[in-house]
C-alpha positions in Angstrom: 0.0 0.0 0.0 1.2 3.4 -0.8 2.4 5.6 2.1 0.1 8.4 1.2 -3.0 6.2 1.0 -2.0 4.5 4.3 -1.5 7.9 6.0 -5.0 9.1 4.8 -6.7 6.0 6.1 -4.9 6.2 9.4 -5.8 9.9 9.7 -9.5 8.9 9.3 -9.2 6.4 12.1 -8.6 3.2 10.1 -6.1 0.7 11.3 -3.8 -0.7 8.6 -1.9 -4.0 9.0 -1.5 -7.5 7.7 -4.0 -10.4 7.8 -1.6 -12.1 10.2 -1.9 -9.1 12.6 -5.7 -8.8 12.2 -6.2 -12.5 13.0 -3.5 -12.7 15.6 -1.7 -15.5 13.9 1.8 -16.7 15.0 4.5 -17.0 12.3 3.9 -20.7 12.1 0.1 -20.4 11.8 0.5 -17.8 9.0 3.0 -20.0 7.2 0.6 -22.9 7.4 -2.3 -20.9 6.0 0.0 -19.6 3.1 1.1 -23.1 2.3 -2.5 -24.4 2.0 -3.4 -21.4 -0.1 -0.4 -21.9 -2.4 -1.3 -25.6 -2.9 -4.9 -24.7 -3.6 -3.9 -22.1 -6.2 -1.6 -24.7 -7.8 -4.3 -27.3 -7.9 -6.7 -24.9 -9.7 -3.9 -24.1 -12.2 -3.2 -27.8 -12.8 -6.9 -28.6 -13.2 -7.3 -25.8 -15.7 -4.1 -26.9 -17.5 -5.6 -30.4 -17.8 -8.9 -28.9 -19.0 -10.9 -30.5 -16.2 -14.0 -29.3 -14.5 -14.2 -29.5 -10.7 -16.7 -32.3 -11.2 -14.3 -34.3 -13.4 -11.5 -33.9 -10.9 -13.9 -34.9 -8.1 -14.6 -38.2 -9.9 -10.9 -38.9 -10.2 -10.5 -38.2 -6.5 -13.6 -40.1 -5.5 -14.9 -36.9 -4.0 -17.5 -34.2 -4.7 -17.4 -31.0 -6.8 -18.1 -29.0 -3.7 -15.1 -30.6 -1.9 -12.8 -29.7 -4.9 -14.1 -26.1 -4.7 -13.2 -26.0 -1.0 -9.7 -27.5 -1.8 -9.1 -24.8 -4.4 -10.2 -21.9 -2.1 -8.2 -22.9 1.0 -11.2 -23.9 3.2 -9.8 -24.7 6.7 -11.5 -28.1 6.7 -9.3 -29.3 3.8 -6.3 -31.4 4.9 -2.8 -31.1 3.5 -3.1 -34.7 2.6 -6.0 -34.0 0.2 -4.2 -31.0 -1.3 -1.1 -33.0 -2.1 -3.0 -36.2 -3.2 -5.1 -34.0 -5.6 -2.0 -32.5 -7.2 -0.3 -35.9 -7.5 -3.5 -37.2 -9.2 -3.2 -34.5 -11.8 0.4 -35.4 -12.5 2.4 -33.1 -10.4 5.8 -34.4 -9.6 7.6 -34.3 -6.2 9.9 -31.6 -7.7 6.8 -29.5 -8.7 5.3 -29.9 -5.3 8.6 -28.8 -3.8 8.6 -25.7 -6.1 5.1 -24.8 -5.0 6.0 -25.1 -1.3 9.2 -23.3 -1.6 7.9 -20.2 -3.5 8.0 -17.1 -1.4 4.5 -15.9 -0.6 3.3 -12.4 -1.2 2.6 -10.5 2.0 -1.1 -10.3 2.6 -2.3 -6.8 3.7 -5.5 -6.0 5.4 
């Protein structure tokens, strides 16, 4: 956020900070959330690259379309196991999984 915009918001009484600060997350909790979001984004990209609908992917995973939607959007009920298994089902290699996990995450601002 630009300094001038931040200053104007703060002058009007708004508090500006990160999602981590807003939710009171520890560094570990924030890293875990970012990891799940990165894997979910990667899953959507792989699904689109393979020209599959959420329903088609759900059939491959023996799951439901709504569950695939939750996986892609980072729903807290989704396990890391399901995220990784879904990517492997679409053909992601161990190396590609490592790349997804190791990419620096963009800072989330509130």
